[in-house]
C-alpha positions as CSV (number, residue, x, y, z in Angstrom):
1,M,-7.0,-7.4,16.8
2,C,-6.1,-7.7,13.1
3,Y,-5.7,-11.5,13.1
4,I,-9.2,-12.1,14.6
5,K,-10.7,-9.8,11.9
6,L,-8.7,-11.6,9.2
7,M,-10.2,-15.0,10.3
8,E,-13.7,-13.5,10.1
9,I,-13.3,-12.2,6.5
10,N,-15.4,-14.0,3.9
11,K,-12.8,-15.0,1.3
12,E,-15.5,-16.0,-1.2
13,N,-17.0,-12.5,-1.1
14,I,-13.5,-11.1,-1.8
15,E,-12.9,-13.5,-4.7
16,Q,-16.2,-12.8,-6.3
17,Y,-15.7,-9.0,-6.0
18,A,-12.1,-9.2,-7.2
19,I,-12.9,-11.2,-10.3
20,E,-15.8,-8.9,-11.2
21,H,-13.7,-5.8,-10.8
22,G,-10.3,-6.9,-12.3
23,I,-8.4,-7.1,-9.0
24,K,-5.2,-9.1,-9.1
25,F,-4.1,-8.6,-5.5
26,L,-5.6,-7.2,-2.3
27,V,-3.0,-6.7,0.4
28,L,-3.4,-5.5,4.0
29,F,-0.3,-3.7,5.2
30,G,0.8,-1.3,7.9
31,S,-0.1,-1.5,11.5
32,Q,-3.0,-3.8,11.0
33,A,-0.8,-6.4,9.3
34,M,2.1,-6.0,11.6
35,G,0.0,-6.2,14.8
36,T,1.0,-2.8,16.1
37,V,-2.6,-1.5,16.1
38,R,-3.6,1.5,18.2
39,E,-7.1,2.9,18.7
40,E,-6.7,5.5,16.0
41,S,-5.1,3.0,13.5
42,D,-6.7,2.8,10.1
43,Y,-6.7,-0.2,7.6
44,D,-4.1,0.2,4.9
45,V,-5.1,-1.8,1.9
46,A,-3.2,-2.0,-1.4
47,V,-4.8,-3.1,-4.6
48,L,-3.2,-4.2,-7.9
49,T,-5.6,-4.4,-10.8
50,T,-5.4,-6.1,-14.2
51,K,-6.0,-4.0,-17.3
52,K,-9.7,-4.6,-16.8
53,G,-9.7,-3.1,-13.3
54,N,-9.2,0.6,-12.7
55,I,-9.5,2.1,-9.2
56,A,-8.1,5.3,-10.5
57,D,-11.6,6.0,-11.7
58,F,-13.4,7.8,-8.8
59,N,-16.5,5.6,-8.9
60,N,-14.5,2.4,-8.8
61,Y,-12.4,3.8,-6.0
62,I,-15.5,4.7,-3.9
63,E,-17.1,1.3,-4.7
64,L,-14.0,-0.6,-3.5
65,L,-13.9,1.6,-0.4
66,H,-17.5,0.7,0.4
67,F,-16.8,-3.0,-0.3
68,L,-13.8,-3.0,2.1
69,S,-15.7,-1.0,4.7
70,D,-18.4,-3.7,4.7
71,L,-15.9,-6.5,4.7
72,F,-14.0,-5.2,7.7
73,G,-17.1,-3.8,9.4
74,I,-15.5,-0.3,9.8
75,P,-16.3,3.1,8.5
76,D,-15.0,4.2,5.0
77,N,-12.8,6.9,6.6
78,K,-10.8,4.2,8.5
79,I,-9.6,2.7,5.2
80,D,-6.5,4.0,3.3
81,L,-6.4,2.6,-0.2
82,T,-3.1,2.4,-2.2
83,N,-3.1,1.7,-5.9
84,L,-0.1,-0.6,-6.5
85,N,-0.4,0.2,-10.3
86,K,0.6,3.8,-9.5
87,V,3.0,3.8,-6.5
88,N,6.7,4.6,-6.4
89,T,9.4,2.0,-5.7
90,F,9.7,2.9,-2.0
91,H,6.0,2.7,-1.3
92,R,5.7,-0.6,-3.2
93,Y,8.5,-2.1,-1.1
94,E,6.8,-0.7,2.1
95,V,3.5,-2.5,1.2
96,I,5.1,-5.7,0.1
97,S,7.5,-6.0,3.1
98,S,4.7,-5.9,5.7
99,G,1.7,-7.0,3.6
100,I,-0.7,-9.9,4.1
101,L,-2.3,-11.2,1.0
102,L,-6.1,-11.0,1.3
103,Y,-6.8,-12.0,-2.3
104,G,-4.7,-13.2,-5.2
105,D,-2.6,-16.1,-6.4
106,E,0.2,-16.7,-3.9
107,D,2.8,-17.7,-6.5
108,E,2.0,-14.5,-8.5
109,Y,2.2,-12.5,-5.3
110,A,5.6,-14.1,-4.5
111,A,6.8,-13.1,-7.9
112,H,5.5,-9.5,-7.4
113,K,7.3,-9.4,-4.0
114,A,10.5,-10.5,-5.6
115,F,10.1,-7.8,-8.3
116,A,9.4,-5.1,-5.7
117,F,12.4,-6.2,-3.6
118,K,14.7,-6.1,-6.6
119,E,13.4,-2.8,-7.7
120,Y,14.0,-1.4,-4.2
121,I,17.5,-2.8,-4.0
122,D,18.4,-1.5,-7.5
123,S,17.1,2.0,-6.4
124,Q,19.3,2.2,-3.3
125,P,22.0,4.3,-5.0
126,L,19.3,6.8,-6.0
127,F,17.9,7.0,-2.5
128,A,21.5,7.6,-1.2
129,L,22.0,10.3,-3.8
130,E,18.7,11.9,-3.0
131,K,19.6,12.0,0.8
132,F,23.0,13.5,0.0
133,L,21.4,16.2,-2.2
134,I,18.8,17.1,0.4
135,K,21.5,17.4,3.1
136,K,23.6,19.5,0.8
137,R,20.6,21.8,0.0
138,Q,19.8,22.1,3.7
139,K,23.4,23.2,4.4
140,I,23.3,25.8,1.7
141,L,19.9,27.1,3.0
142,K,21.3,27.3,6.6
143,E,24.3,29.3,5.3
144,M,22.0,31.6,3.4
145,I,19.9,32.2,6.5
146,A,22.9,32.8,8.7
147,A,24.3,35.3,6.2
148,T,21.1,37.4,6.4
149,R,21.3,37.8,10.2
């Protein structure tokens, strides 16, 4: 389903919109990009903007949402936008690992993917520590609950 829609996308419209709005990358990720689409699946789209672009501004966000809705031929509520300028390491890696570049320079995107992968790998010890601390806290809470019974 996704691949047919991708072939139908007007790349010139994307490029014109992206240049006008300071968009560096538009990336389709998630189930639509991986081909694991279900009836209720939405379109996960990540955007990285230049300093000129700012989708954190509500009006710009809504305008981009409408543009993507028209582009894909789907309702606004079926699009989930992610601002790559603001995401954490794990989410950035998630987007990059399954993403399909809809707009942007492929070499720059490859460099961004390498950065995201390195950042994710460098953060692995922190993820492990976080997991350990969560398990430790869960154990303490279980003991506290058991003591009150």
